[in-house]
Z-matrix of the N, CA and C atoms (Angstrom, degrees):
N
C 1 1.451
C 2 1.526 1 109.31
N 3 1.306 2 115.74 1 144.10
C 4 1.456 3 121.24 2 -179.36
C 5 1.519 4 109.93 3 -114.56
N 6 1.319 5 116.05 4 148.78
C 7 1.456 6 121.49 5 170.98
C 8 1.524 7 106.77 6 -79.30
N 9 1.321 8 117.34 7 139.57
C 10 1.464 9 121.61 8 176.85
C 11 1.517 10 106.86 9 -117.17
N 12 1.327 11 115.73 10 125.32
C 13 1.464 12 120.97 11 -178.72
C 14 1.518 13 109.73 12 -131.83
N 15 1.326 14 116.46 13 147.98
C 16 1.454 15 122.83 14 -177.50
C 17 1.523 16 110.84 15 -110.16
N 18 1.332 17 116.48 16 139.03
C 19 1.459 18 120.30 17 171.29
C 20 1.526 19 107.59 18 -74.15
N 21 1.325 20 116.03 19 163.51
C 22 1.467 21 119.91 20 177.50
C 23 1.529 22 111.04 21 -59.07
N 24 1.318 23 117.32 22 -38.58
C 25 1.466 24 120.71 23 -179.92
C 26 1.525 25 110.99 24 -64.10
N 27 1.327 26 117.72 25 -37.85
C 28 1.462 27 120.91 26 178.67
C 29 1.529 28 110.85 27 -67.48
N 30 1.328 29 117.05 28 -36.14
C 31 1.463 30 120.56 29 176.21
C 32 1.532 31 109.37 30 -64.11
N 33 1.331 32 117.17 31 -42.79
C 34 1.468 33 120.69 32 176.65
C 35 1.525 34 110.72 33 -59.93
N 36 1.348 35 116.70 34 -39.42
C 37 1.469 36 120.20 35 177.20
C 38 1.521 37 110.71 36 -60.50
N 39 1.341 38 116.58 37 -43.66
C 40 1.471 39 119.99 38 179.27
C 41 1.524 40 111.20 39 -62.08
N 42 1.315 41 116.58 40 -39.63
C 43 1.470 42 119.72 41 179.05
C 44 1.526 43 111.35 42 -62.23
N 45 1.318 44 117.67 43 -33.44
C 46 1.464 45 121.49 44 -177.98
C 47 1.533 46 112.71 45 -80.38
N 48 1.317 47 118.43 46 -20.63
C 49 1.466 48 121.23 47 -174.75
C 50 1.524 49 115.42 48 -62.23
N 51 1.340 50 120.91 49 -44.72
C 52 1.458 51 119.25 50 -173.53
C 53 1.527 52 114.15 51 -56.69
N 54 1.313 53 117.03 52 -31.92
C 55 1.463 54 119.34 53 179.83
C 56 1.519 55 111.21 54 -68.80
N 57 1.315 56 116.61 55 -25.46
C 58 1.459 57 120.69 56 -174.23
C 59 1.526 58 113.07 57 -88.62
N 60 1.326 59 117.40 58 -38.09
C 61 1.466 60 120.08 59 -177.24
C 62 1.526 61 109.47 60 -156.30
N 63 1.337 62 117.63 61 114.42
C 64 1.473 63 120.07 62 -179.28
C 65 1.530 64 111.29 63 -60.02
N 66 1.326 65 115.81 64 141.12
C 67 1.463 66 121.50 65 176.57
C 68 1.515 67 115.06 66 81.72
N 69 1.316 68 117.81 67 -7.11
C 70 1.469 69 119.48 68 -175.18
C 71 1.528 70 111.53 69 -70.14
N 72 1.332 71 117.72 70 -32.62
C 73 1.471 72 119.91 71 -179.33
C 74 1.527 73 109.97 72 -61.67
N 75 1.324 74 117.14 73 -43.63
C 76 1.471 75 120.08 74 178.48
C 77 1.517 76 110.50 75 -61.11
N 78 1.336 77 117.55 76 -41.66
C 79 1.462 78 120.95 77 178.98
C 80 1.531 79 110.87 78 -63.76
N 81 1.326 80 116.54 79 -41.00
C 82 1.469 81 120.73 80 178.22
C 83 1.521 82 109.82 81 -62.76
N 84 1.327 83 116.82 82 -46.09
C 85 1.465 84 120.14 83 -178.55
C 86 1.528 85 111.45 84 -64.44
N 87 1.331 86 117.89 85 -36.77
C 88 1.464 87 120.01 86 176.71
C 89 1.527 88 110.68 87 -61.93
N 90 1.336 89 117.27 88 -40.26
C 91 1.467 90 120.18 89 177.34
C 92 1.525 91 110.33 90 -65.60
N 93 1.325 92 117.22 91 -37.93
C 94 1.464 93 120.42 92 179.42
C 95 1.527 94 110.88 93 -67.15
N 96 1.333 95 117.43 94 -32.74
C 97 1.469 96 120.28 95 174.87
C 98 1.524 97 110.07 96 -64.33
N 99 1.329 98 117.13 97 -34.59
C 100 1.466 99 121.37 98 175.50
C 101 1.536 100 110.34 99 -60.29
N 102 1.329 101 116.88 100 -36.41
C 103 1.468 102 120.83 101 -179.15
C 104 1.525 103 112.42 102 -65.56
N 105 1.341 104 117.67 103 -24.45
C 106 1.466 105 119.47 104 175.03
C 107 1.527 106 109.91 105 -61.59
N 108 1.325 107 116.63 106 -40.14
C 109 1.470 108 121.40 107 -177.68
C 110 1.524 109 112.40 108 -85.64
N 111 1.325 110 117.21 109 -33.32
C 112 1.463 111 121.31 110 -176.51
C 113 1.522 112 109.84 111 -138.58
N 114 1.336 113 117.73 112 84.87
C 115 1.462 114 120.42 113 -176.22
C 116 1.528 115 113.52 114 -65.38
N 117 1.329 116 117.15 115 -13.26
C 118 1.469 117 119.92 116 -179.52
C 119 1.528 118 111.50 117 -104.62
N 120 1.327 119 116.80 118 21.06
C 121 1.467 120 120.83 119 176.65
C 122 1.531 121 108.98 120 -66.23
N 123 1.305 122 115.84 121 170.23
C 124 1.460 123 119.59 122 176.49
C 125 1.510 124 112.55 123 77.96
N 126 1.317 125 114.74 124 -159.57
C 127 1.459 126 121.06 125 -175.36
C 128 1.522 127 110.99 126 -117.18
N 129 1.326 128 117.51 127 143.41
C 130 1.465 129 119.73 128 175.15
C 131 1.531 130 110.05 129 -73.02
N 132 1.324 131 115.44 130 146.11
C 133 1.459 132 120.63 131 175.11
C 134 1.524 133 108.76 132 -93.88
N 135 1.305 134 116.04 133 158.42
C 136 1.464 135 122.10 134 -175.78
C 137 1.521 136 110.82 135 -118.04
N 138 1.299 137 116.25 136 -175.26
C 139 1.466 138 122.08 137 176.99
C 140 1.510 139 111.38 138 65.11
N 141 1.340 140 115.81 139 -132.09
C 142 1.459 141 121.29 140 -179.38
C 143 1.527 142 112.89 141 -70.45
N 144 1.319 143 116.88 142 -8.45
C 145 1.462 144 121.01 143 -177.51
C 146 1.532 145 112.54 144 -108.46
N 147 1.322 146 117.15 145 21.63
C 148 1.465 147 120.28 146 175.22
C 149 1.527 148 107.84 147 -59.97
N 150 1.312 149 115.73 148 135.61
C 151 1.464 150 121.19 149 -176.50
C 152 1.522 151 111.54 150 101.55
N 153 1.323 152 116.91 151 -15.25
C 154 1.461 153 121.87 152 176.00
C 155 1.528 154 109.09 153 -103.35
N 156 1.321 155 115.05 154 159.31
C 157 1.461 156 121.43 155 179.52
C 158 1.520 157 108.21 156 -131.23
N 159 1.331 158 116.47 157 166.44
C 160 1.463 159 119.90 158 177.79
C 161 1.518 160 110.34 159 -138.04
N 162 1.310 161 114.45 160 150.49
C 163 1.456 162 123.78 161 169.93
C 164 1.518 163 106.98 162 -123.62
N 165 1.304 164 116.07 163 141.82
C 166 1.458 165 121.49 164 177.88
C 167 1.521 166 107.84 165 -96.04
N 168 1.319 167 116.28 166 138.04
C 169 1.454 168 122.34 167 -178.29
C 170 1.526 169 108.93 168 -125.37
N 171 1.314 170 115.14 169 145.40
C 172 1.459 171 119.42 170 176.32
C 173 1.524 172 111.32 171 68.70
N 174 1.296 173 116.08 172 -144.42
C 175 1.458 174 122.73 173 -176.10
C 176 1.527 175 111.17 174 -86.04
N 177 1.331 176 116.37 175 48.08
C 178 1.467 177 124.31 176 179.09
C 179 1.525 178 113.31 177 61.01
N 180 1.334 179 117.61 178 16.94
C 181 1.462 180 120.96 179 179.36
C 182 1.520 181 112.79 180 -95.71
N 183 1.318 182 117.28 181 -16.85
C 184 1.462 183 121.06 182 -173.11
C 185 1.519 184 110.20 183 -119.56
N 186 1.300 185 115.82 184 146.29
C 187 1.461 186 121.61 185 -179.80
C 188 1.526 187 109.64 186 -131.15
N 189 1.314 188 115.01 187 146.91
C 190 1.463 189 122.44 188 168.64
C 191 1.525 190 104.29 189 -114.86
N 192 1.311 191 117.08 190 127.49
C 193 1.462 192 121.34 191 -179.53
C 194 1.525 193 107.67 192 -118.51
N 195 1.332 194 116.76 193 132.03
C 196 1.456 195 121.17 194 -178.48
C 197 1.515 196 110.16 195 -149.86
N 198 1.316 197 113.57 196 170.03
C 199 1.461 198 119.97 197 171.02
C 200 1.512 199 107.48 198 -132.15
N 201 1.297 200 115.22 199 155.40
C 202 1.463 201 121.13 200 178.27
C 203 1.520 202 106.97 201 -105.23
N 204 1.315 203 115.74 202 127.49
C 205 1.458 204 121.16 203 174.84
C 206 1.518 205 107.26 204 -121.28
N 207 1.309 206 117.23 205 169.80
C 208 1.460 207 121.50 206 177.81
C 209 1.512 208 109.24 207 -127.83
N 210 1.333 209 115.69 208 144.04
C 211 1.455 210 119.29 209 175.86
C 212 1.527 211 109.72 210 -85.63
N 213 1.314 212 116.81 211 -172.88
C 214 1.468 213 121.58 212 -176.64
C 215 1.532 214 112.68 213 -62.03
N 216 1.333 215 116.87 214 -25.40
C 217 1.463 216 119.85 215 -178.53
C 218 1.522 217 112.12 216 -90.48
N 219 1.333 218 117.44 217 -4.50
C 220 1.461 219 121.28 218 -178.90
C 221 1.516 220 113.46 219 91.64
N 222 1.344 221 117.38 220 2.46
C 223 1.465 222 120.70 221 177.95
C 224 1.520 223 109.55 222 -72.83
N 225 1.325 224 116.60 223 139.27
C 226 1.463 225 121.92 224 -177.18
C 227 1.522 226 111.26 225 -79.48
N 228 1.320 227 115.10 226 140.66
C 229 1.456 228 122.90 227 172.06
C 230 1.510 229 107.41 228 -126.86
N 231 1.324 230 117.17 229 129.86
C 232 1.456 231 122.55 230 177.42
C 233 1.515 232 106.99 231 -98.18
N 234 1.317 233 116.19 232 122.70
C 235 1.453 234 121.32 233 -179.79
C 236 1.523 235 108.22 234 -109.02
N 237 1.335 236 116.16 235 104.17
C 238 1.459 237 120.96 236 179.68
C 239 1.515 238 107.37 237 -78.24
N 240 1.318 239 115.26 238 115.29
C 241 1.459 240 120.56 239 -175.94
C 242 1.516 241 111.92 240 -93.12
N 243 1.320 242 117.33 241 -26.53
C 244 1.454 243 118.57 242 -176.06
C 245 1.513 244 110.85 243 -161.78
N 246 1.327 245 115.11 244 143.63
C 247 1.455 246 122.64 245 170.33
C 248 1.518 247 104.21 246 -126.56
N 249 1.323 248 117.02 247 114.03
C 250 1.458 249 118.34 248 -173.70
C 251 1.507 250 112.32 249 -145.92
N 252 1.314 251 115.17 250 164.47
C 253 1.451 252 120.43 251 -177.65
C 254 1.505 253 111.50 252 -114.58
N 255 1.325 254 115.20 253 145.90
C 256 1.454 255 120.22 254 179.73
C 257 1.522 256 110.61 255 -74.27
N 258 1.325 257 116.19 256 -40.99
C 259 1.459 258 119.47 257 178.53
C 260 1.513 259 111.83 258 49.08
N 261 1.318 260 116.64 259 -134.55
C 262 1.460 261 121.33 260 -178.25
C 263 1.521 262 112.16 261 -86.53
N 264 1.330 263 117.19 262 -8.06
C 265 1.458 264 119.40 263 -177.88
C 266 1.514 265 110.68 264 -78.48
N 267 1.314 266 115.70 265 150.19
C 268 1.470 267 119.39 266 177.95
C 269 1.522 268 109.45 267 -75.54
N 270 1.341 269 116.13 268 157.93
C 271 1.470 270 120.22 269 178.70
C 272 1.515 271 111.33 270 -57.58
N 273 1.334 272 118.11 271 -39.75
C 274 1.468 273 120.37 272 -179.07
C 275 1.522 274 110.97 273 -59.41
N 276 1.313 275 116.45 274 -42.13
C 277 1.459 276 120.41 275 -179.57
C 278 1.525 277 110.53 276 -64.43
N 279 1.320 278 115.95 277 -42.09
C 280 1.458 279 119.85 278 -179.71
C 281 1.522 280 110.84 279 -65.68
N 282 1.310 281 117.86 280 -42.00
C 283 1.462 282 119.56 281 -178.99
C 284 1.529 283 111.13 282 -69.09
N 285 1.327 284 118.04 283 -31.73
C 286 1.475 285 119.74 284 174.18
C 287 1.528 286 109.59 285 -64.58
N 288 1.334 287 116.22 286 -41.31
C 289 1.468 288 120.40 287 177.24
C 290 1.528 289 109.94 288 -60.29
N 291 1.319 290 117.23 289 -42.24
C 292 1.461 291 121.35 290 -179.60
C 293 1.521 292 111.27 291 -64.62
N 294 1.327 293 117.06 292 -41.39
C 295 1.469 294 120.44 293 177.80
C 296 1.529 295 109.28 294 -59.14
N 297 1.335 296 117.49 295 -43.89
C 298 1.468 297 120.99 296 178.71
C 299 1.527 298 110.89 297 -62.89
N 300 1.311 299 116.01 298 -41.81
C 301 1.465 300 119.62 299 -178.95
C 302 1.524 301 110.59 300 -66.47
N 303 1.311 302 117.47 301 -45.47
C 304 1.464 303 121.23 302 179.61
C 305 1.528 304 110.15 303 -58.85
N 306 1.321 305 116.62 304 -40.44
C 307 1.462 306 120.19 305 -179.88
C 308 1.526 307 111.71 306 -64.65
N 309 1.328 308 117.01 307 -25.93
C 310 1.465 309 119.67 308 -176.85
C 311 1.527 310 113.65 309 -95.22
N 312 1.341 311 118.19 310 -1.49
C 313 1.466 312 120.27 311 179.63
C 314 1.525 313 108.95 312 -70.47
N 315 1.324 314 117.00 313 123.44
C 316 1.468 315 118.67 314 178.57
C 317 1.520 316 110.95 315 -69.97
N 318 1.316 317 116.13 316 150.06
C 319 1.460 318 120.93 317 175.86
C 320 1.516 319 108.72 318 -74.53
N 321 1.291 320 116.28 319 156.24
C 322 1.456 321 119.95 320 176.35
C 323 1.512 322 111.34 321 120.03
N 324 1.316 323 115.62 322 168.33
C 325 1.455 324 121.09 323 -172.56
C 326 1.528 325 114.76 324 -85.75
N 327 1.348 326 119.95 325 4.50
C 328 1.446 327 120.67 326 -176.92
C 329 1.517 328 111.62 327 -70.24
N 330 1.299 329 117.00 328 94.98
C 331 1.451 330 123.74 329 178.03
C 332 1.524 331 107.41 330 -141.59
N 333 1.323 332 116.81 331 160.49
C 334 1.460 333 121.22 332 -178.23
C 335 1.528 334 108.88 333 -100.66
N 336 1.317 335 117.04 334 128.87
C 337 1.458 336 122.93 335 -175.78
C 338 1.527 337 111.40 336 -67.97
N 339 1.334 338 116.48 337 145.55
C 340 1.460 339 122.36 338 178.90
C 341 1.523 340 110.95 339 -57.07
N 342 1.327 341 118.58 340 -38.75
C 343 1.461 342 121.11 341 179.87
C 344 1.529 343 109.79 342 -58.91
N 345 1.330 344 118.45 343 -37.59
C 346 1.464 345 122.30 344 178.11
C 347 1.530 346 111.23 345 -73.40
N 348 1.326 347 116.87 346 -35.67
C 349 1.470 348 121.42 347 178.38
C 350 1.526 349 109.79 348 -65.24
N 351 1.336 350 117.45 349 -44.55
C 352 1.468 351 121.05 350 178.84
C 353 1.522 352 109.59 351 -61.28
N 354 1.320 353 117.92 352 -43.34
C 355 1.460 354 121.42 353 179.57
C 356 1.530 355 111.31 354 -64.01
N 357 1.315 356 117.60 355 -35.66
C 358 1.460 357 122.42 356 -179.22
C 359 1.528 358 112.21 357 -73.86
N 360 1.341 359 117.23 358 -44.36
C 361 1.455 360 120.84 359 -171.84
C 362 1.529 361 115.02 360 -100.78
N 363 1.321 362 118.76 361 -19.84
C 364 1.470 363 120.01 362 -176.71
C 365 1.524 364 112.10 363 -144.92
N 366 1.335 365 118.08 364 51.07
C 367 1.467 366 118.35 365 -179.53
C 368 1.528 367 110.71 366 -66.43
N 369 1.326 368 115.71 367 137.42
C 370 1.452 369 121.02 368 176.72
C 371 1.514 370 115.31 369 67.79
N 372 1.323 371 118.00 370 21.89
C 373 1.462 372 120.46 371 -178.32
C 374 1.529 373 112.24 372 -109.17
N 375 1.322 374 116.92 373 19.34
C 376 1.457 375 120.31 374 174.47
C 377 1.516 376 114.61 375 79.99
N 378 1.313 377 119.09 376 9.82
C 379 1.458 378 121.85 377 176.29
C 380 1.518 379 107.85 378 -99.75
N 381 1.327 380 116.72 379 132.55
C 382 1.456 381 119.70 380 -177.66
C 383 1.518 382 110.03 381 -136.16
N 384 1.319 383 115.88 382 116.15
C 385 1.465 384 121.65 383 177.51
C 386 1.523 385 109.04 384 -92.49
N 387 1.313 386 115.40 385 160.18
C 388 1.464 387 120.28 386 176.55
C 389 1.519 388 109.85 387 -68.03
N 390 1.335 389 117.56 388 141.60
C 391 1.464 390 118.71 389 176.33
C 392 1.522 391 110.19 390 -68.05
N 393 1.305 392 115.43 391 150.00
C 394 1.460 393 120.65 392 176.26
C 395 1.525 394 108.90 393 -67.17
N 396 1.313 395 117.75 394 140.03
C 397 1.473 396 118.82 395 177.31
C 398 1.517 397 110.11 396 -68.31
N 399 1.312 398 114.93 397 150.26
C 400 1.457 399 119.11 398 177.40
C 401 1.527 400 108.59 399 -73.62
N 402 1.314 401 115.40 400 157.12
C 403 1.461 402 120.31 401 -179.73
C 404 1.530 403 111.17 402 -64.20
N 405 1.306 404 115.37 403 -25.20
C 406 1.457 405 122.41 404 -178.14
C 407 1.533 406 107.22 405 -120.77
N 408 1.338 407 118.51 406 81.54
C 409 1.465 408 119.99 407 -173.45
C 410 1.528 409 112.99 408 -67.32
N 411 1.316 410 114.37 409 155.90
C 412 1.463 411 121.25 410 177.46
C 413 1.529 412 107.66 411 -79.73
N 414 1.324 413 118.55 412 125.03
C 415 1.469 414 119.87 413 177.30
C 416 1.528 415 110.45 414 -60.76
N 417 1.312 416 116.40 415 148.67
C 418 1.466 417 121.97 416 -177.10
C 419 1.517 418 111.84 417 -56.44
N 420 1.325 419 117.89 418 -43.23
C 421 1.461 420 120.42 419 -178.31
C 422 1.526 421 111.01 420 -61.61
N 423 1.346 422 116.67 421 -38.79
C 424 1.461 423 120.86 422 -178.78
C 425 1.529 424 110.38 423 -72.72
N 426 1.330 425 116.51 424 -39.93
C 427 1.468 426 120.49 425 177.39
C 428 1.537 427 109.36 426 -59.26
N 429 1.340 428 115.85 427 -45.92
C 430 1.466 429 120.19 428 179.93
C 431 1.530 430 111.48 429 -60.33
N 432 1.318 431 117.27 430 -42.34
C 433 1.472 432 120.16 431 -179.56
C 434 1.530 433 111.48 432 -67.08
N 435 1.350 434 115.95 433 -40.60
C 436 1.464 435 118.33 434 179.81
C 437 1.527 436 111.59 435 -66.13
N 438 1.315 437 116.62 436 -35.67
C 439 1.467 438 120.15 437 -179.65
C 440 1.526 439 111.11 438 -78.74
N 441 1.323 440 117.00 439 -52.16
C 442 1.457 441 120.85 440 -171.18
C 443 1.525 442 114.32 441 -86.07
N 444 1.318 443 117.77 442 -30.24
C 445 1.463 444 120.21 443 -178.47
C 446 1.533 445 110.79 444 -97.65
N 447 1.335 446 116.14 445 -49.20
C 448 1.464 447 119.60 446 -177.69
C 449 1.530 448 112.17 447 -82.63
N 450 1.341 449 116.87 448 -16.75
C 451 1.466 450 120.54 449 175.98
C 452 1.515 451 115.81 450 79.58
N 453 1.331 452 117.21 451 19.62
C 454 1.469 453 119.44 452 177.60
C 455 1.527 454 110.45 453 -76.75
N 456 1.326 455 117.23 454 146.37
C 457 1.466 456 119.40 455 176.38
C 458 1.532 457 110.17 456 -65.53
N 459 1.336 458 118.23 457 139.42
C 460 1.465 459 121.00 458 -179.53
C 461 1.531 460 113.28 459 -54.14
N 462 1.332 461 117.32 460 -39.37
C 463 1.466 462 120.50 461 -179.41
C 464 1.533 463 110.81 462 -62.22
N 465 1.322 464 116.80 463 -36.76
C 466 1.464 465 120.50 464 178.72
C 467 1.523 466 110.48 465 -67.76
N 468 1.312 467 117.25 466 -42.76
C 469 1.466 468 121.31 467 179.56
C 470 1.531 469 110.08 468 -64.31
N 471 1.331 470 116.67 469 -38.24
C 472 1.463 471 120.54 470 -178.76
C 473 1.522 472 112.98 471 -65.42
N 474 1.313 473 117.25 472 -18.58
C 475 1.462 474 121.21 473 178.96
C 476 1.532 475 112.66 474 -87.13
N 477 1.331 476 116.94 475 -8.22
C 478 1.462 477 121.35 476 -177.14
C 479 1.520 478 111.89 477 -88.09
N 480 1.313 479 116.15 478 149.83
C 481 1.462 480 120.39 479 169.09
C 482 1.529 481 107.04 480 -81.46
N 483 1.305 482 116.88 481 170.43
C 484 1.453 483 120.75 482 178.51
C 485 1.525 484 111.98 483 -59.95
N 486 1.340 485 116.30 484 -41.86
C 487 1.463 486 120.89 485 -179.41
C 488 1.531 487 110.64 486 -66.65
N 489 1.346 488 116.61 487 -42.04
C 490 1.463 489 119.97 488 178.71
C 491 1.532 490 110.68 489 -63.91
N 492 1.320 491 116.76 490 -41.50
C 493 1.464 492 120.89 491 179.24
C 494 1.530 493 110.55 492 -62.48
N 495 1.330 494 116.51 493 -40.83
C 496 1.470 495 120.28 494 178.62
C 497 1.529 496 110.36 495 -62.67
N 498 1.351 497 117.07 496 -40.16
C 499 1.467 498 120.62 497 178.22
C 500 1.530 499 111.32 498 -64.43
N 501 1.342 500 115.99 499 -41.61
C 502 1.465 501 120.22 500 178.82
C 503 1.527 502 109.81 501 -63.15
N 504 1.332 503 116.61 502 -42.69
C 505 1.469 504 120.48 503 179.54
C 506 1.526 505 110.53 504 -63.61
N 507 1.341 506 116.82 505 -43.84
C 508 1.460 507 120.23 506 178.11
C 509 1.528 508 111.06 507 -59.45
N 510 1.338 509 116.32 508 -43.33
C 511 1.470 510 119.89 509 178.46
C 512 1.520 511 111.04 510 -62.43
N 513 1.320 512 116.94 511 -41.58
C 514 1.467 513 121.52 512 178.75
C 515 1.523 514 109.72 513 -61.85
N 516 1.327 515 117.23 514 -45.26
C 517 1.464 516 121.15 515 -177.51
C 518 1.533 517 111.22 516 -66.84
N 519 1.329 518 117.97 517 -30.21
C 520 1.468 519 121.15 518 178.09
C 521 1.526 520 111.03 519 -82.35
N 522 1.336 521 117.28 520 -2.06
C 523 1.447 522 120.65 521 178.67
C 524 1.510 523 114.10 522 85.38
N 525 1.306 524 117.67 523 12.81
C 526 1.478 525 122.26 524 178.80
C 527 1.515 526 109.65 525 -89.02
N 528 1.287 527 117.91 526 67.63
C 529 1.469 528 122.53 527 -174.98
C 530 1.460 529 111.70 528 -81.49
């Protein structure tokens, strides 16, 4: 599974979409949910946009452009750089715009998580993104013990940080159930 995050410019693009075509935001978000499972979906871009990929949304008028990066552990992160429509503009013009936008993206991890984007643009519409991992993840061995030995629901354990999970395990072992 990959984390999907949006640049500020991509969020601005999403805000502009509803005025242009009803229902398109939901379609875009559904495609972004696909990127959680398959970060290499869609087609690779060429030229100045090598390293980026695109997905087509709707009636081939809308594009999602992203790149896949990896963190120190090798986990994939999808960085959505732009959500835009072809409209009356030619493809060449749109790709030039994308090259300019990519060049202006600041380095660093400041991006908005897909789970937050879904909550902002499509609350209560049946779309569910993966929660962002905590900064202090629960080790697999501890998660297994909390679920299988202590009897906690997996969803509850997944919401804990590593330190919180350790405290819960300590309480369980001391008999403080």
